[in-house]
KOLPABA-638312 format. One record per residue (C-alpha): residue number from 1; residue in one letter; x, y, z. Coordinates in Angstrom, 1 decimal. Layout:
! KOLPABA-638312
NUM  A  X  Y  Z
...
//
This chain:
! KOLPABA-638312
1  M  -149.3  136.5  -18.2
2  I  -151.1  137.3  -21.6
3  D  -147.8  136.1  -23.3
4  T  -147.6  132.6  -23.9
5  P  -146.6  130.4  -25.6
6  S  -150.3  128.9  -26.5
7  N  -151.9  133.1  -26.6
8  R  -148.9  133.4  -29.2
9  T  -150.3  130.8  -31.6
10  Y  -153.7  132.3  -30.9
11  L  -153.4  135.4  -32.0
12  D  -151.0  134.6  -34.9
13  D  -153.9  132.5  -36.4
14  C  -156.6  135.6  -35.6
15  L  -154.2  137.8  -37.7
16  K  -153.8  135.6  -40.2
17  K  -157.6  135.3  -40.9
18  Y  -157.2  139.0  -42.8
19  G  -153.9  138.6  -44.0
20  I  -152.1  139.8  -41.8
21  Q  -149.1  138.4  -40.9
22  A  -146.9  139.0  -37.7
23  D  -143.1  137.9  -37.3
24  D  -142.3  136.0  -33.6
25  Q  -140.9  139.3  -32.4
26  Q  -143.7  141.1  -33.1
27  T  -146.6  139.0  -31.8
28  G  -144.1  139.7  -28.7
29  M  -144.3  142.9  -28.4
30  L  -147.6  143.0  -29.1
31  L  -149.1  140.7  -25.9
32  K  -145.8  142.3  -24.1
33  H  -147.8  145.9  -24.1
34  L  -151.1  143.6  -23.3
35  D  -149.1  142.2  -19.9
36  L  -147.9  146.5  -19.6
37  V  -151.7  147.3  -19.9
38  V  -153.1  145.2  -17.6
39  E  -150.4  145.5  -15.0
40  K  -151.2  149.0  -15.1
41  N  -154.7  148.8  -14.9
42  K  -154.4  148.0  -11.2
43  V  -152.9  150.9  -10.6
44  I  -154.5  153.4  -13.4
45  N  -158.5  152.5  -14.9
46  L  -157.1  152.0  -18.9
47  T  -159.6  149.0  -19.8
48  R  -162.0  147.2  -18.6
49  I  -160.7  143.9  -20.7
50  V  -158.3  142.0  -18.8
51  D  -158.9  138.4  -19.9
52  P  -156.1  137.4  -22.0
53  R  -158.2  136.3  -25.3
54  D  -160.8  139.0  -25.4
55  A  -157.6  141.8  -24.8
56  I  -156.1  140.1  -27.5
57  L  -159.5  140.1  -29.7
58  R  -160.8  143.7  -28.1
59  H  -157.3  145.4  -28.3
60  V  -154.7  143.9  -30.4
61  V  -156.8  142.1  -33.3
62  D  -158.9  145.3  -33.7
63  S  -156.6  147.7  -34.0
64  L  -154.8  145.3  -36.3
65  L  -157.9  145.9  -38.6
66  L  -156.8  148.7  -39.5
67  L  -153.5  148.1  -40.9
68  P  -154.7  146.8  -44.4
69  S  -155.7  149.8  -45.1
70  I  -153.0  151.1  -44.3
71  E  -150.5  149.2  -46.0
72  G  -153.1  149.9  -48.8
73  L  -152.1  154.0  -49.2
74  G  -148.6  153.1  -50.5
75  L  -146.8  155.6  -47.8
76  A  -143.3  156.6  -47.7
77  D  -140.9  154.8  -44.9
78  K  -141.0  156.3  -42.1
79  A  -144.3  157.8  -43.0
80  R  -145.3  160.2  -39.5
81  F  -149.5  159.1  -37.8
82  V  -151.0  161.0  -34.6
83  D  -153.2  158.2  -33.4
84  I  -156.2  160.3  -31.7
85  G  -158.0  159.4  -28.3
86  T  -154.9  156.7  -28.0
87  G  -156.1  155.4  -24.2
88  A  -154.1  152.9  -23.8
89  G  -152.0  153.2  -26.9
90  F  -154.8  151.0  -29.0
91  P  -154.6  150.9  -32.0
92  G  -151.7  153.1  -32.0
93  I  -148.8  151.6  -30.3
94  P  -149.3  148.1  -32.4
95  L  -149.9  149.7  -35.9
96  A  -146.1  151.1  -34.8
97  I  -144.7  147.6  -34.1
98  M  -146.6  146.7  -37.4
99  T  -145.6  149.4  -39.2
100  E  -142.1  150.7  -37.8
101  C  -143.9  154.4  -38.3
102  N  -143.0  157.4  -36.8
103  G  -146.6  158.3  -34.5
104  L  -147.6  160.6  -31.7
105  L  -150.2  159.0  -29.9
106  I  -152.6  162.1  -28.0
107  D  -155.1  161.6  -25.1
108  S  -156.7  164.3  -23.4
109  V  -156.4  162.4  -19.7
110  G  -151.9  162.5  -17.9
111  K  -152.6  159.7  -16.7
112  K  -152.7  157.3  -19.7
113  V  -150.3  159.2  -22.0
114  A  -147.6  158.7  -18.9
115  A  -148.5  155.6  -18.6
116  V  -148.2  155.4  -22.7
117  N  -145.2  156.6  -23.2
118  E  -143.8  154.2  -19.8
119  F  -144.8  151.2  -22.4
120  C  -143.4  152.6  -25.6
121  K  -139.8  152.2  -23.6
122  A  -140.8  149.0  -23.0
123  L  -141.6  147.8  -25.6
124  G  -138.4  149.8  -26.9
125  I  -140.0  151.9  -29.5
126  D  -139.9  155.2  -28.0
127  G  -137.0  156.2  -30.9
128  F  -139.8  156.5  -33.0
129  V  -143.2  156.3  -30.9
130  Q  -144.5  158.8  -27.9
131  A  -147.4  159.8  -26.0
132  Q  -148.7  163.5  -25.8
133  S  -151.3  164.9  -23.8
134  V  -152.9  167.3  -25.6
135  R  -157.0  167.9  -27.6
136  A  -156.9  167.7  -31.6
137  E  -157.6  171.1  -31.8
138  E  -154.6  172.3  -30.1
139  L  -152.2  170.0  -31.5
140  A  -153.7  171.4  -34.8
141  R  -152.4  174.8  -33.6
142  S  -148.6  173.7  -33.6
143  S  -148.8  170.8  -36.1
144  A  -150.7  171.9  -38.7
145  N  -150.9  169.7  -42.0
146  C  -147.5  167.6  -40.5
147  F  -149.3  164.4  -41.0
148  D  -149.5  161.3  -43.3
149  V  -152.0  159.2  -41.5
150  V  -154.8  160.5  -38.5
151  T  -155.5  157.1  -37.1
152  A  -158.7  156.4  -34.0
153  R  -160.9  153.8  -33.0
154  A  -164.0  154.1  -31.3
155  V  -163.5  157.9  -30.0
156  A  -166.6  160.2  -31.7
157  E  -168.5  160.5  -34.2
158  L  -166.9  160.2  -38.1
159  G  -168.4  163.9  -38.7
160  V  -166.1  165.1  -36.1
161  L  -163.1  162.7  -36.9
162  I  -162.9  164.2  -39.9
163  E  -163.3  168.2  -38.7
164  Y  -160.2  166.4  -36.3
165  A  -157.8  165.3  -39.4
166  A  -158.1  167.6  -42.1
167  P  -156.6  170.4  -39.9
168  L  -153.5  167.8  -39.1
169  L  -153.5  166.0  -41.9
170  K  -150.8  167.2  -45.4
171  K  -152.3  167.1  -48.6
172  N  -153.0  163.8  -49.9
173  G  -153.2  162.5  -46.4
174  Y  -155.5  160.4  -44.9
175  M  -157.7  159.4  -42.2
176  V  -158.1  155.5  -41.9
177  V  -160.4  155.1  -38.6
178  S  -162.5  152.1  -37.0
179  K  -165.7  151.5  -36.5
180  A  -169.0  149.7  -34.6
181  R  -172.1  149.5  -36.7
182  I  -171.9  153.1  -37.8
183  S  -175.6  154.3  -39.5
184  H  -176.4  155.8  -42.4
185  D  -176.7  159.3  -41.0
186  E  -173.5  159.2  -39.6
187  I  -172.2  158.0  -42.8
188  S  -174.1  161.2  -44.3
189  Q  -172.9  163.4  -41.5
190  G  -169.6  162.7  -42.3
191  T  -169.0  163.4  -46.1
192  K  -171.3  166.7  -45.5
193  V  -168.7  168.0  -43.6
194  G  -165.7  166.2  -45.3
195  E  -167.1  168.5  -48.5
196  I  -166.1  171.1  -46.0
197  V  -163.1  170.5  -44.6
198  G  -162.0  169.2  -47.7
199  L  -162.3  164.8  -47.0
200  H  -163.5  162.2  -49.2
201  L  -163.9  158.6  -48.6
202  V  -162.6  155.8  -50.6
203  S  -162.7  152.7  -48.8
204  R  -165.2  150.8  -46.4
205  E  -163.5  147.9  -45.5
206  T  -166.6  145.4  -43.1
207  Y  -164.9  142.6  -40.6
208  E  -166.5  140.4  -38.3
209  L  -164.0  139.9  -35.2
210  P  -163.8  136.2  -34.4
211  D  -165.5  134.6  -32.1
212  D  -168.6  136.7  -32.7
213  S  -167.1  139.3  -30.7
214  G  -168.3  142.5  -32.5
215  H  -168.3  144.2  -36.4
216  R  -166.0  146.7  -37.7
217  E  -165.7  148.7  -40.6
218  I  -163.1  151.0  -41.3
219  L  -163.0  153.9  -42.8
220  T  -160.3  155.9  -45.8
221  Y  -160.0  159.0  -46.2
222  V  -158.1  161.4  -48.1
223  R  -157.5  165.2  -47.5
224  D  -157.7  166.3  -51.1
225  A  -158.9  169.3  -51.5
226  K  -158.7  172.8  -49.3
227  S  -161.2  173.4  -46.0
228  K  -164.1  176.2  -46.5
229  V  -164.2  177.3  -43.3
230  K  -160.7  178.0  -41.4
231  L  -159.6  174.7  -38.8
232  P  -159.2  174.1  -36.2
233  R  -161.4  175.8  -34.2
234  N  -162.1  176.4  -30.7
235  T  -161.4  173.5  -28.9
236  G  -164.9  171.5  -28.7
237  M  -166.8  173.6  -31.4
238  A  -166.5  170.2  -34.2
239  K  -168.7  168.1  -31.3
240  H  -170.4  171.0  -29.9
241  H  -171.5  172.6  -32.9
242  P  -171.4  170.4  -35.7
243  L  -170.1  172.0  -39.2
244  A  -173.4  170.3  -40.8
//
């Protein structure tokens, strides 16, 4: 069981290193989510990380490194976000727990989506967070310009994520994504794609996870211009035929 007093203290101490304050209820919900994931992982392949401390670092803390950037956007209450490639609900569920924003967590794997909806119900957040089995391009055809924020963690190349995000975001909406060590070439590619689809970089924050668990960069882009090409393109085009 991950939700123990010692693990609550460990999580709180880790989060405080980044200026993130979770109250007792939030801490309990964050760890309960992990317990649900580990239990469901016995029947569905959701994660290879099941050691309690490792899971706290690489799932919860890693997800919440996006939180300071999102809180700095000055979003209205009940803002809407979409989490692309949510997997077992990361970073979408931890972000929803901490912000109470309305979240749509999407993944192409139906079994994962069903599990995430179970998690949301068990956590009592299903009134404002749901998961859906749909690809980003497909969602953009039915829900264009509907979201204040797009989030993603370890899903795709930066340029691909920027193309995914552009048609989903409202005007002056934001994409906030987490990457590990990112190359100059990937940043450059992202800049070129952003110029085409109407997004540009507004912040780049660098973090080190505790216990030498990894380097992270949180990149925030704003959609402040119209796309020069019609979006969304056909499913798979962003990945297999990049715009730049």
